[in-house]
N, C-alpha and C positions, 0 to 999 in steps of 0.2 A: 323445396328443401335447400336450394342453393343459397337462399338468403338467411338461413338459420344460423344463429351465433352458437358456436360449439364450446365457447369458453365460459365457465361459471365464474364470472368476474366478481360476483358478490362474495363467494367463498374466499377468493384471493384477497379482496380488500378487507374482509372481516378479519382474516388472520393478520394482515398488516396492522389493523387497529389493535389487535392484541399485543403486538410487538411495541407499538407506540405507548400503550398503557404501562408496559414494563420499563420504558425509557425514563419514566419519572423517578425510578430508583437511583440510577447513576447521577441524575440531575441533583439529587439531594446532597451529593458529596461537595460540589462547588458551593451549594447553598450554605452548608455548615462551615465551609472554609471561609466564605465571606463574613459570616458571623464572628468566627474566631479572629480574623484579621481586622474586624471593624470596617469592612468594605460594603459596597452596595449589594444587597441580597435580593432586592425586588426583581431584577431581571430573571433570576433563576426560579423564583416563586411563580412569576407570570408564565415562564416556560413550562413549569410543571403543570400549571393549570391548563394551558393550551394543549399540551400533549395528552393529558388525561381526558379532556373533553373530546378532542379529535379521535383519540383511540377508542373511547367508549362509543362514539357515534358510528365509527366504521365497524366496530365489532358487532353491532346490532344488525348488520346487513344480512348475516347468515348464521345459522346455528349448527348446520350439518358439517361444514368444513371438509367437504369431499374433494380432495385435491388429486388431480391427475397431472400429467406432465405439463399440459398447457397452463393450468392454474398455477403450477409451481413457478414457471417462468414469470408470469404476471406478478405473483406475490413477491418474489425476490426483487424484481426491478422496482416495483412500487414501494417496497419497504425501504430500499436504499435511498430512493428519492424523497420519501416522506421524512425519514430521520434527518436527512440533510436540510430539508426545509425547516423542520422544527429546530434544528441546531443553529439556525441563523438568529433566532430570537435573542439569546444572550448577547451576541455581538451588536445587535441593533439597539438594545436597550441599555447596555452597560455605559457607565460614565467614562468616556474616553479622554477627558481632560483636554489637553492641547491637541490631542489627536483629531478632534472635531474640526480644527482649522485646516486639516489636510485631506478633507473629504473622504475619510476612511469609512465612517459608519453609514453606508448606504446598502441597499439590497443586493446589488451585484457583488460588491465586495464581501458582504457578510455571507452570501451563498457560496462564493468562491472559497472562503476560509473554512466554512462548514463542510462542504463537499470534499475539499482537500484533506480535512481531518478524518472524516469517516472512511474515505477511500484510501487512507494512509499515504496520500501523495506527498504531503509536506511542503507543497508550494504555498507561498504566503503573500499577502498584501500588507503585512504589518512592518515590513522592513524599514521603510522610510521613517516611520515614527518610533521604531524600536520597540521590541516586545516588552522591554523593561518599564515602559510607560503604562502598562495595563495592570489591572489588579491580579492578585494571586488567584482569586476565584475564577476569573475569566481565563487566565492561562491554564489553570488546572482543568477547566472544561475543555479547552483546546487540546490538552494532552489526552484526556479521557476519550474524546471522540476517536482518536487514533487507536487507542487500546481496544475500544469496543469494536472498531471496524477491522482490526487486524486478523483475528481468527475467524471473524464473520458474525454479523449480527444475527443472521438466520440460523447459523450453526449453534449459537448460544440459545436462541429461541427453541430449537429442536431439543436441546439439552434440558430445558426447564418447563416447556409447555407440553403436557401430555397429548393435546389435540393434534400436535404436529408429528407424533411418533409414527403414524401410518405412512404419511407422505414424506417423512423426513429425509429418506435417501435421495429422492428426487430434488428436494430443496437444497440439500448439501451439494449435490452434483452441479446444480445451477449456480450456486454461489461460490463454492470453494475454488481457489486458484489452481489451475492445472487441468489436465484431461479428466480427472476424477478423484474421488477420495476413497481410500481403502477402508473397508468395514472391519474394524478391529475386534468388535465384540458381536455376539449374536443379535443384539438390539441396537438399532441405529442411534437411539437416544443415549445409550451408554457410550457409544463411540464418540458422540459429540461431547459428552461429559469428560471422557478421557482426554480428548484434545484440549479442552478448556482447562482442565486441571494441570496438564503439562505446561500450557501457556502461562497460567497463573503462577506456577512454581518457579519457572525461569524468570518471570518478572520480579518476584519477591527476592530471589537470589541476587539478581543484578542490583536491585535497590540496596540490599544489605552490603554488598561488596563496594558499591560506589560511596555509600555513606561511611563505610569503614575506612576509606581513603582519607576522609577528613579527620576522623577520630585518631588515625595514626599519623597525621600531619603531612601526608603525601599530596593532599589536595584540599587546601583550606577553603577554596571557593565552592567545593561540592557540599552545599548545605543539604539538610534533609529534604527541603522542598525541591532542590535541584536533582537530588538522587531519585526521588519519587517521579519527578517529571520525565527524566531520561529513561527510567525503568519502564514507564508507561508508553514510551515512543520508540524504544529500541526493538522490543520483541514484535510489535506489529509492523516493523520496517517502515515506520512513519516519518521520523526525522524532525518533527517539531521540537524546538528547544526554547526554554524561557530566556536564553541568552541570544542576543542579536548576532553574535559571532559564532554561534553553534558550538561545536566541541573544541574549536580553536581557543575558546575562552578558558579552557581547563588545562591541567598539567598533562605531561606525557603519560603519567600513570593512569589517568582517567581514560585516555585514548586506548591504551593497551588493554584495559579491562573491558571496554565496550566492544572491541573487535570480535572476540569469540562469541559474544551474545548476538552480534549481527549475523555471524556465520550460522549460529543455531536458528535464528529467525528465518533464514533462507533455506533451512533443511526441512525435508518432509517430516512433519511431526509424528507421523505414524511410525517412523523408525525408532523414536524414543520409547515407544511402547514395547518394542523388542528388547531394549535395554532393561526395562522394568521387569520383563518376564524372564530375565536371565539369559538373554541372547546377546552377549557383548560384541559379537562380530557382525551383527545385523547392519550396522552402519557401513563397515568396510566391504561387506558383500553386496551392497546395493550399487548397481551400475550407475545410476543417476548421481548418487552422492559422490562417487569417485570422479565422475565427469565434472560435476559442480566444483569440487575442491581443486581438481586439476586445472580447470580453466582459470580460476581465480589465482592459483599459484603462478601460472604462466604469465598472466597479465601483470601480477605484482612484480615479478622478476623484471619484466620489460620496463615497467613504469619506474621502478627503483633505480635502474640504470639511467633512464632518461633524466630523473630528478638529480641524481648524483653528479652526472657529467655536464648537465646543463645549468643555465642561470636561474632555474625555477626556485631554488632554495639558496639564496645568496648567503655567503659567510659560513658555509658548512664545509668541513674538510676532515680527513682522518676518520677515526672510529666514530666520533660524534656525528660526522656527516653521513656515514653509512647508516647509523641508527636512525637518524632523522629521515633520511631518504626512504629507508625501509618502512619506518613507521607510517609516514604520510602516504607512501605508495600503497602499502597494504591496507591502511585505513580507507583510503578513497576507492580503491578497487572493490573492497568488500562492501562499502557503503553504497556504491553505485550499482554494482551487479545485483545485490540483494534488494535494491530499490529503497534502502533506508533513507538516504539523502542527507545524512549528517556531513559536516565538513570539518576536517581538522586543520585545513589551510585554505586560503582563498585561491582556488585553482584557476580563477580568472587571470592570475599572474603567471601561470605556467606556460610553457612553450606550446605551440599548436600541436606538436606530436603528443604531448601528454593529454591535451584536451580532447583530441580525436580518439585516443585510447579510451577515455572515459565515455565519450559519445557512443562508441561501439559497445561499451559495457552496459549502456542504458537499454539495449535491446535484448540482453541475455536473460536476466531475471533469475530468481531463486528456483528451488525445486518445486515440483507439483506437491500440493499438500502443505506448503509453507505459507508464510504470510507475505511473501514477496510478490512483486508485480511483473510487468513486461511479458515476454513471450514464454519464458520458462525453459530451464535446462533440458527437461525431458523431451520437449519438442525439438530442440536443436539436436539432441542426441539421435532421435528417430530420423530426422532429416538427413543427418550425416550418414546414418546406416542405410537409408534408402538410396542415397546418392552412390554409396559404395556398391549396393545391390545392382543399381542400374549399370554401373561400369562393368560389373561382373557378367550380367546377362547380355550386355552388348557383345562381349567376347564369346559367351556361351549361351546363345539364344534359346536353347532347349532346356536349360537348367531351371529347376524349381528352387528358388532361394527366398524364403520368407524373411521378413525383417524380424529380428529377435531382440528382445529386451529382457535382461535378467534371465536368460536361458529359455524364455517363452516366446513362441511365435506370435506376432501381433496380427490381429485381423486386418485385412486390407482396408476395410472401411475405417478403422481407427487411424491407419496411416494416411488415408486420403483426408480424413478430418483434420489431422495435424497440419498437412500441407495447405488445406483450405484456410484454416485459421491463420496460419503464418502469412499467407499471401494477403488475406483480408486485413490483417493487422498492419502490414507494410503499406498497403494501398490507402488505408485510412490515415496512416501517418503522413503520407505525402499530400493527401487531400487536406489534412489539418494544417500543414505548413503553408499550402497555397492560400487557404482561407485566411490564416493569420497574417501573412505578408500583405495580402490585398486589403485587409481591414486596417492594418497599421498604416499602410500608404494612404488610405482614405482619410485619416485624421492627421496626416503629416508626421507620423511618428517614424523616426529613422531607426529601422530594425535591421541589423546585419543578418546575413543568411545563416551563419552559425548560431546566432542567438535564436532565430526562428526555429531552426531544426531542433535545437536542444529544448526549447520551450514546449514543443509538441511532443517530443520523445519523453520529456519529463512528466507531462500530464497524462498522456494516454498510457504510459508505462508506470504511472504512480511512483515516479522517482523523486520529484520535487525540484531541486535546483538544476539550473542549466548553466549557460555561459553568457557573458556580457551583461545585458540589462537584467537577466534573470539568474545571475551568478549566485554562488553560495552565500555571499554576504549582501545580496541585493534582494529584489522583490518583484512581484508582478503588478504592483499598483499603477505604473504608468500606462498599462494597456487600456484601450477604450472598453466601455462596459460590454460592448458586443463581443469583443475578443474574450473577455473574461467568461461570459456565458458559453461561448464556444468551447473554451477549455474546461468549464464545469461539465459540459456534456461529455467531453473526451475522458475526463477523470471517472465519471459515472460508468460509461460504457467500457472503459479499460479495466476497471476493478471487477466488473461482472463478465469480463472476457468476451465482449462483443455480441455473441450469439443470443444470450437471454434478452438483450435489448433490441437488437435488429429484428429478431423473429416477431416481435410485437408489431412491427411496422409492415408485416406482410399480410395480404388478404387471406392467404391459405391458413394462417394461424387462427384467424377469427371465424372463418366460415367453412373451410373444406372438411 
């Protein structure tokens, strides 16, 4: 019995195939876009064919779909890897024009861009050639990958596939960012639909407001295509932009409109269900939301002062200088903390104080149940409370003092799990930096320490831009292919919050 495999991998891969079959539906959007703009549509037709055939083949492995916890981990990890692999095909087959002379369209680069999109990281290898050189259809596919990955591909599958309704709760827990996802309705499939409806509604609202800025003359550069593109990448905290200079390419009005939607994207979407049900105080009563907004407000205040008194924003003074410092400070804090990754200014030119503030923000993350990455606010809140508890019990060793969140005492196993995840995240971060620096040195690439730190923090935390060579107006193209594949792995494992991937590498998972 010791050699008996306990995981029904056929059921897991069969459901992965079902998800791939449905991936053909969003692929039809860039296909139609290519036809409308008179661009190459063959890459998307080929991709639809490949994902349909691969999905059908996998779906035939099992008809029972009996999912337990182990099968759920495998299905989630395999699904995210499979969609990223399929997502590389349009990048490889698209007509890149002059981009081909810059060695962009190869497998590691295409996989990097695809994984970065689906995991909503926003790191790109397109910077050197400029995203403007690519077709509308390819750019729209790039934006769609982030929108699909934001709320979660498996969460979407639970919402629309009846065969996932039984094991849906386990799948959503394995995929959803944060310690867990709240069951909003009696049926988990209905909960998944509620989350996606809220996600869709905020996306549409942002698109309408952004395009309205052009109609009112406040942002002539915000075309309908740009409005749709940024709507598709704000709510998933993705950060891909069809503009090489990100949000810096747009007016201050655009930046002010995008800020609240980034805040929304980093908020637990379950809280908006309370608003719909007539509970307007549900946001303010949530302890994690207060902590989340309080941390961002504090960092914004500090960064605003740093920008106003320092040389980071030359030529600013008086009320105009205060507004500009506040706008860029608030925008970048919210963008980095929520792991959106947009840039309203090239913060490569900021002082080291401002840059290290942003580096610190890369580890914070949004709320549990949001589309944000990194460690998450709820974990930092629990860690802070457990530290406070330890200080109290040091003075009062006989006291019983549970860690409470939202008035409820947390189970000690949950507290240990949060500490374990955070320690593992930080350990993997430092391992990632060492591997990246060694690999860069192997090929003679001069990589500064801060650049390496930010590159790994940005990939494992699904943030996107870093500093130096990977700054907000730069790109990841100069890295060797081995480093790119390493960062692809970090994006994948970071989006799934480490455990669903690492558990697959243990013998106990397969045979105990």
